[in-house]
N, C-alpha and C positions, 0 to 999 in steps of 0.2 A: 664335131667328135665329142665336145661337152654336153650338148643335146642328146646324142644317143648313148653315151654313159648314163643320164639322169634317166633317162625311159628306160631302157633296159635294166637298171638297176631296180626299180619301182613296178615296174611292169613286164620283166623277161623278156625271154628271145621271141614271144609270141607277138610282140607289141608292133602296130604297125607303121610301115615307116612315114605316113601323113601323119602319126603321131610325133615320132622323129622328126621331120620336117617344120610340122607346128611348133615345136619347143624350139628348135633351130632360128625360128622366122624366116623362113624359105618354102618356097613352093612344095610341091611334092616330085613334080618334074626338075626342078632345079637340086632336088638332091641325086637324082639320078644322071645329072651335068658330071659328078664326082664320083659317084659309084654305078657300076652297071646294073648290079643286084643289091639285093639287101646282103647276101651272102659276101659280099664283097665290102660290105660297109662293116660288119662285123668280125670279117677277116683284120680288116685295117683297125679296128677299134680295140682286139685282143692283141699286135704289134704293139699300140700307141701305150696301152695299158700295163705290158709286160715290161717293156723298156724304161716307162717309167718307173715302175717299180722296182725293178734291176739297179736301174741310177741312182736310186733314191737310197735303197740298201747297200750301196758301197760308197755313199759320199762321206767323207769325213775318215776313211778309217784309218788307225793310226799306223800306217808301215812300218814303222821301225819297232812296233811293241810285239809283243810273246802274241802265239796263237789265240790264246783264250779272251785276253783284251781286243782283237780284232774281229774274233769271232761276236762278240759280247757287241761290238758298235755295229756289225751289220744286222746282229738280232734286233738293237734296239730300233736302228734305222727302219728296218723294216717293219716291224712294229707300228713305228710314229707314222709310217707313209698311211697303214691300211687304217689306223684307228682314225688320223686326220683326214682319210677320204673314202668315209663311208658309202659314197655311190659310185666310186670306182671299184672297190673290193668287193662291193654287190655284182655290178655289171660284169667284173672278171670272173667270179665265182659263175654265173651264170655261162659265161663265153666258155670256159673251161668245160663245158659237159655239152658244149652245143657240137650236134653232127657237122654244122657249116663249116667247121674251123678246117682246114685243110689242113692235111700231115706237113706240107710244105710250110703254113704260116705258125702250125705247132714247133715244128723245127727251128724258125725264128725266133719264137718264144723261149725257146731252149737260150739259143743263142746270146737271147739280149738277157737273160739270168744265168750267163754263165760263171758271173764274177761272184756269186751267190756259190753257185755249186763247187768253186774253186775252194773257197774257203771252207766247204765243208768237206771237200777231198783233205784237204791237211789237215786239217782237224782229227779226223778219222785213221788216218796211216796208219796211227800205231796203237787204235784204239780197239775194243770189243765189236766194233761194227765195220773193222777193215777189210773183212771179205765179203760184204754184203754189196750188191747192187746199189750205186750210187742212188737211182731212181727210187729205192727200195729207202735207203736211209732219208733221202729229201724228200719223201712222203711221208714218213713216220713227224719229222721237223716241220713239216708245211700243219697237219692234222695237230700238232702242240701248239702251233702257233697260232692255229682258227682257234682253239679254245681258250688260249692266252689273251687273245682278242676280245673274245665273248667276252671274258669275266671283267678286264680290263674296261668294257664299255659299261656294263652293268654295273661295277662299283669303282668309277673311277678315284675316289679316295686312296683305295689300295691298288692301282693300277700299276705302280712301280715292284711291289712286292710280288705281284701276280707275273709281271715280267720276270724278275729276277728268280723267282721260284722256279719258271719254266725253264730259264735259262740252263740253271744250275741241275737241273738233271737232264736235260740235253746234251748239257756237258759230260755228266756221268754216264751218259749213253755212247756218245761217241768219241771220247777224246781219251 
């Protein structure tokens, strides 16, 4: 999976399975011992990365704190995972637009990140976005996260400032 992550991150979804196998140090035939098709490999990788991201985002959230503090921790964890795992971020971006990712796999991805959605839902309960579809609100937050991550990577000296400025904007928009 680590080899597939690296190859897909830098070569995209069109990367040959032979390249993934070579990166993993196995023969191309051995790769198909574990995955019957490239699409099956891509779906497994999508689930692994979504699960890792979802778990990382929820790590150490102070459950006895107010909603803002909890959401801020989710935000920081999410950004930390993506900034510290650039290959995983790139691979996941490719996989998110892949036609090979099945509806069942996408549903599993939603379930694996449901904890993040729960925090968003609770934060927006009485806010200006309360009547908007959760998927729409989540997409807006994801777009802001992507822009923030790009700035954090390009300007690491001011990474914390970028993170907090974006969070303040998100909080005003949803809470």
